[in-house]
N, C-alpha and C positions, 0 to 999 in steps of 0.2 A: 503494499500500500504505500501512495504518496508521504502519508503522513510518517509512517515509520521511516522512510527514507531520509526524510527533513529533519526528524528528530534526532537521528544518528548524526548527521552531519550539521546540525546546529545552524542552516541556513536562515532560519527565520530570525535567530539573534543577530546573525551577520547584516541580514538587511535593516533590522532596527538600529544597530551601530553606523550603517552608512545611509542614514535617512535622508540628510541633506545631500549628499551626492547623488543619491538615487532621483530626488526631485530636480537637481540640475541637469543631471543626465536625460530624465525625462521631457524636459522642457526643449532641450536641444532637439529632441527627436520629433516632438510634436511642433513643428514651425508655424503652422497656419492657427493652430489651437491656442498656443501661447498669447497671442495677441488678443483673443477672446474671453479669456480666462475671467477678467474681471467683469466683462458684459454679461456672461453667462452667470456669474454669481449675483449681479444686481438684476437681472430679470428672471432668473429662476430660482435663486437662493441655493444654487447648486456649487460646491467647493470641490472642483475637479481634483486639486491636490489631495485633501484628505479623502477622496473617494477613491483616488488612484491607490493609495495606501490600504483602504479597506478592501479593494477588489484583490489586491496582490495577497493580502492576509488570507481572504477566503480560497484563493487559488492555491496557495500553498499547504493549506490545511484541507487535504481531501476529503475529510469527515464532515465537511461542513457545508453539503451539497444545498440543504433546504436554505441555509442563510445566503448562499450565492445565489438561489432562483429568487427569493424574495428582495435581494438587493437588484436583482437584474428588473424586475416588476418595478420596483421603487424608481429606478431609473428611467425605463421606458415610459412611465405614467408621466414622470416630471418633464421628460422632453418632449413628449406629445403635448401635454397642457401647455407649453410655454412656447411651442412650434420652433424649437432650437433645431438648427441644421444637423442632419443626420451624417453628413460628410465629416463634420469634427468629432462626432462620437465614434464613428469608425476609426478616423485618425488616432483619436486620443487611445483607443482600447489598443491599436496595434504599436503604437508608441509604447504603451506600458510592457507589451509583450517583448519588443525588441529590448527594452531596459531591464526587465527581470532577467532575461537569457545573459545580458552583458554581464551583469552582477553575478549571477550563477557561475560564467567563466571565470570572474575575477576570484570568486569564493575558491573554487578549485585549483586556480593558479597558486593561490596561497595556501590552502590547506592539503591540496593534491590526495583528497580522500574519497573522492567519488569514483568508483570503478565504472567500466565501460557498460556493464550489464545494468547498473543502478542509473547511470547517465540515461540510457534510452528508455528505460521504465519511467524516469523524472520527465523526459522530454515529451513523452507520448500522454503524460498524465496532466502535465501543466498545459499543454496546448490543447488537449481535449476540454480542460475546465475552462479556458478563454473563450473557445469556440462555444462550449455550452453557454456561457454568459452571453454572449452576442446573440446567439440564436434566441435566448429567452428574452434579451432586451427588445429584438425586433418583433419578436411575437407580441410582445406587451404593447410595445409602441403603436404597432398596427391596429391591433384589437382597441386599444384606448381612442386611438386617433379616429378610427372608424365611428365610434361610438360618440365623440365630440362632434364630429362632422354632421351625423345623424340627428343630434340633439339641437345643433345649430341650425339645421335644415328646417326643423320642425319650427323654431323659433321665426326664422325667416318667412316661412309658410303661413305663419300667424300674422305676421306683420304685413305680409302682402295681400292680405284681406282684412284691413283694418274696418271694423264695423263700430261706429262711434255713436252712443245714445246722446241724443239731445232733448230729448223728453222722455217720460216713461213709455212711451208708445211709438215714438218716431226715432229713427236713426238713418244715419249718413253712411253710405259706403262709398269711398273715394277710391277709386282705381287709377293707378298712375303707372306709365311706362307701358310695355309692351305686354300683352296677355295671349298667351298660347294655350293649347288645349290642355297642358297639364295645370296650368295655374287656374283654368275654368273648373277643372275637376274639384279642386281644393277649394274653390269659391263657391260652387255648388253644395258641397259638402258642410261648409262653416256657415253659409247663408242659412241653410235649412235648419242647422243646430241652434244657431242665435236665435232665429225667428222663435222656436219652440220653447228655447230657455228664457228668453227675454220678454217673450209675449208681445213681439213687435207687431203693430197694426199698420204702418208705414215705412216703407225701406225706400230712402232717396239714392239712387244709384248714381254717382256723378262720374260722367266718361269723359270729363273736360281733359284728364291728365294721360288719356291713351294715345300713344302714337300711331297705332296701327293695329289691325284686328284682321286675323286670317278668316277666310270662309267658314271653317268648322267652328272657329271660337264663336262668330256671330249665331250660329247655329245652336251652339252650347248655352249662350248669354239668353237667347230666346226660351231654352228648357228650364234655367233657373228663374227666370220671370214668371213662367207658368207654374212650377213648382211653388215659387211664393204666394201665387195666387190660390194655389190648391189648400195652404197652410192658412187661408184667411188674411194674408197681408197685402196690401196693395203696393204697387211699385211706382215709383216716379223717376223717370231718366231725365237727367240734365246733361248738358255740355255735348251732346252730340256733334262731332266734327263732320263738316261737309264730305269728307272722303268716304268716312264710315257710312254717311247716310246715303252715299250713291251705292256703295257696295249692297247695302240693305234693300235699296230700290231693285238693283238688278237681280238679286236673289228672291224678290217678291214678298220680303218679310214685312210684315205689319204688326203692330202692337194692338192688342186688344183694347176694347173700350174701359177696362179698369185699370189700365196703364196709361199714366199721364206723362207728357213730355214738356220740359221746360228748355229755354237756350241756356240759361246759366243755373247754377246752384243757388245763386243769390235770389233769383226770381222764385224758386222752389221755397226757400226758407221764408221769404217774404208772404207768400201764399198761406204755408203751413205754420209759422209761427206767429206772425203778426196779425193776418186776417182771422 
């Protein structure tokens, strides 16, 4: 076992005695990362130097596999959370690998106590430990990053369909930017859900901020309007742009009698809030 080899040759104590030299050599090996050490500490509260010593300790103590796995997970989550550059992490770990082997070589030159068989066993187990750490790190980084992206996407989706109450029964839905079929599917789900939850009686849908609409989107939008009507909510459309109106005319789209239209949102507000 690796722990038995290291215990026999006192490598752990040797590395501790040469801690400062280890750090200096490591920084010389990690040319790109050393310029970013303070930034990484400031942004993510990640102390690369201390973590390098911790990783080295786990690596040379082969019986601490669970600690190595937990440390890899901690590092993966931290780097994903703060969107730190993966190439820096890879360079840093490979620099740790080179530095560790440099000091193992120096140790053996001084002590001349590692046999050929022990050396090859040591080489296999140390490199396996480092590779294991990197594998666990990237798995946890990827898993947590995907979860973050999914969570952030849900937030963006909610913000992309902002239903704003202005009275207990009247809400405004301002749509801004381009609207594709994916966004309209979110729109349909959220609108119908919020109508039921808030007991909305009038939904003012302002389209003045929409830059363009595909044909499929117009058709889906009409289904949303129809769905609101089925739930007992009347829809008011404001801010239709001329090009969108032309598309609707070409498609033969007509609003029902229960759907009112106004040129601007202000006109609709004057009608529903003042009159």
